[in-house]
C-alpha positions in Angstrom: -50.5 -45.9 -36.6 -48.7 -42.6 -37.4 -49.6 -41.0 -40.8 -47.7 -38.4 -42.7 -49.2 -34.9 -43.0 -51.4 -34.6 -46.0 -49.4 -31.7 -47.3 -46.3 -33.8 -47.4 -48.1 -36.7 -49.1 -49.3 -34.4 -51.8 -46.0 -32.5 -52.3 -45.1 -32.6 -56.0 -42.1 -34.6 -57.0 -38.9 -32.7 -58.0 -38.8 -32.2 -61.7 -35.9 -34.0 -63.5 -33.5 -32.0 -65.5 -35.1 -32.9 -68.8 -38.5 -31.6 -67.6 -36.9 -28.3 -66.4 -35.2 -27.8 -69.8 -38.4 -28.2 -71.8 -40.5 -26.3 -69.4 -37.9 -23.5 -69.3 -38.1 -23.2 -73.1 -41.9 -22.8 -72.8 -41.5 -20.3 -69.9 -40.7 -17.5 -72.4 -44.4 -17.3 -73.1 -44.6 -18.5 -76.7 -46.8 -21.3 -77.9 -44.4 -23.8 -79.5 -44.7 -27.1 -81.3 -42.4 -30.0 -80.5 -40.3 -29.0 -83.6 -40.1 -25.4 -82.3 -38.9 -26.7 -78.9 -36.1 -28.7 -80.5 -35.0 -25.7 -82.6 -34.9 -23.5 -79.5 -32.9 -26.2 -77.7 -30.4 -26.4 -80.6 -29.9 -22.7 -80.6 -29.3 -22.4 -76.8 -29.3 -25.4 -74.5 -27.2 -27.5 -76.8 -24.2 -25.2 -76.2 -24.1 -25.9 -72.4 -26.5 -28.6 -71.3 -28.6 -30.8 -73.5 -29.3 -31.6 -77.2 -32.6 -33.6 -77.1 -33.9 -35.8 -79.8 -37.3 -35.1 -81.3 -38.7 -38.2 -79.6 -37.4 -37.1 -76.2 -39.1 -33.7 -76.6 -42.5 -35.1 -77.5 -42.3 -37.7 -74.6 -41.4 -34.9 -72.2 -44.2 -32.6 -73.5 -46.8 -35.4 -73.0 -45.4 -36.1 -69.5 -45.6 -32.4 -68.6 -49.1 -32.1 -69.9 -50.2 -35.1 -67.8 -48.8 -33.3 -64.8 -50.7 -30.1 -65.6 -47.5 -28.1 -66.2 -48.2 -27.4 -69.9 -51.3 -27.4 -72.0 -51.8 -27.8 -75.7 -54.1 -27.1 -78.5 -54.3 -28.2 -82.1 -53.8 -25.6 -84.8 -55.0 -26.2 -88.4 -52.1 -25.1 -90.6 -53.4 -26.3 -94.0 -56.5 -28.1 -95.3 -55.2 -31.5 -94.3 -52.5 -30.6 -91.9 -52.4 -29.5 -88.3 -49.9 -29.2 -85.5 -50.1 -29.3 -81.7 -48.9 -26.2 -79.9 -47.8 -26.3 -76.3 -47.7 -23.5 -73.7 -46.8 -23.4 -70.0 -49.5 -23.2 -67.4 -49.6 -21.2 -64.2 -48.7 -24.3 -62.2 -45.7 -24.8 -64.6 -44.5 -21.3 -64.0 -44.8 -21.8 -60.2 -42.7 -25.0 -60.4 -40.0 -23.2 -62.4 -40.0 -20.4 -59.8 -39.7 -22.9 -57.0 -36.8 -24.5 -58.8 -34.9 -21.3 -59.4 -35.6 -19.6 -56.1 -35.9 -22.5 -53.7 -33.7 -25.4 -54.7 -29.9 -25.6 -54.4 -28.1 -26.1 -57.8 -27.3 -29.7 -58.8 -23.6 -30.6 -58.5 -21.7 -30.1 -61.7 -20.3 -33.4 -62.9 -17.5 -33.2 -65.5 -17.3 -36.1 -68.0 -14.8 -35.0 -70.6 -14.3 -37.7 -73.2 -11.2 -36.1 -74.7 -9.5 -36.1 -71.3 -10.4 -39.7 -70.8 -8.8 -40.4 -74.2 -5.7 -38.5 -73.1 -5.5 -40.4 -69.9 -5.4 -43.7 -71.9 -3.1 -42.3 -74.6 -0.4 -44.9 -73.9 -2.6 -47.4 -75.7 -2.3 -45.7 -79.0 -0.1 -43.5 -81.2 0.9 -40.1 -79.8 0.7 -38.6 -83.3 -2.9 -39.8 -83.7 -3.7 -38.4 -80.3 -2.3 -35.0 -81.2 -4.4 -35.0 -84.4 -7.5 -35.6 -82.4 -6.7 -32.8 -80.0 -6.0 -30.4 -82.9 -9.4 -31.3 -84.3 -11.0 -30.7 -80.9 -9.4 -27.2 -80.7 -10.8 -26.4 -84.1 -14.3 -27.7 -83.2 -14.2 -25.7 -79.9 -13.4 -22.5 -81.8 -16.2 -23.2 -84.2 -18.7 -23.8 -81.4 -17.6 -20.7 -79.6 -18.3 -18.7 -82.8 -21.7 -20.2 -83.2 -22.6 -19.5 -79.5 -21.5 -15.9 -80.0 -23.7 -15.5 -83.0 -26.7 -16.8 -81.2 -25.9 -14.6 -78.2 -25.8 -11.6 -80.4 -29.3 -12.4 -81.8 -30.7 -13.1 -78.3 -29.4 -9.7 -77.0 -31.8 -7.9 -79.3 -34.8 -9.3 -77.5 -35.2 -8.0 -73.9 -37.0 -11.1 -72.7 -34.0 -13.2 -73.7 -31.4 -11.4 -71.7 -30.7 -14.4 -69.5 -30.4 -16.8 -72.4 -28.1 -14.3 -74.1 -25.9 -14.3 -70.9 -25.9 -18.1 -70.9 -24.8 -18.1 -74.5 -22.0 -15.6 -73.7 -20.9 -18.0 -71.0 -20.9 -20.8 -73.6 -18.7 -18.8 -75.9 -16.1 -18.2 -73.2 -16.2 -21.8 -72.2 -15.5 -23.1 -75.7 -12.8 -20.5 -76.2 -11.2 -21.7 -73.0 -11.6 -25.3 -74.3 -9.7 -24.4 -77.4 -6.9 -22.8 -75.4 -6.7 -25.9 -73.2 -6.5 -28.1 -76.3 -3.6 -26.0 -77.6 -1.9 -26.4 -74.2 -2.4 -30.2 -74.5 -0.8 -30.1 -77.9 2.2 -28.2 -76.6 2.6 -30.7 -73.7 2.3 -33.7 -76.1 5.0 -32.2 -78.3 7.2 -31.7 -75.2 6.6 -35.3 -74.1 7.4 -36.6 -77.6 10.6 -34.6 -77.7 11.7 -35.8 -74.3 11.0 -39.4 -75.3 13.1 -39.0 -78.4 16.0 -37.4 -76.5 15.8 -40.0 -73.8 15.8 -42.8 -76.4 18.8 -41.3 -78.2 20.7 -41.0 -74.9 19.9 -44.6 -74.0 21.1 -45.8 -77.5 24.4 -43.9 -77.0 25.0 -45.6 -73.7 
């Protein structure tokens, strides 16, 4: 009976995206609590990838610790209070390096809920759809401004040069989203005008 080589049998499973995100936050070398990890994610990852809940983060930290990719210690903060701090291990750093250097990027899958709503727009009122796209344009501009502010802060820390670049990308992305939303609003206005003109011509006939 043929058996698989031992090295293949013991090859570590590929890390899911959630694990990479949490491990990536810890890879900057600081000891962080679960709350700290969430705060870091909200100031960076949330702009282009993932906004985890607190429960997701703690579940992921426990899973990574079970795999030996992170380690933790309990720090006494006050007389009756303590917190658990997590840090990446050497094995965790190696797994991150293998992912960046050795694995092809995952395919980018676009799931744009506003465009899905646009596609099904004939089921509602065009005026309401235009209002929603106007709100989306405003939200995109606001998100772009917040990403720019976080990028400016990150640029001041040499170790955060790549997160700063990612945040700059996010700023450009959301500014582009705002521009596309404005384009949709222009096209909706054109379609509405054409429908009115067509309706008037039909009535005259």
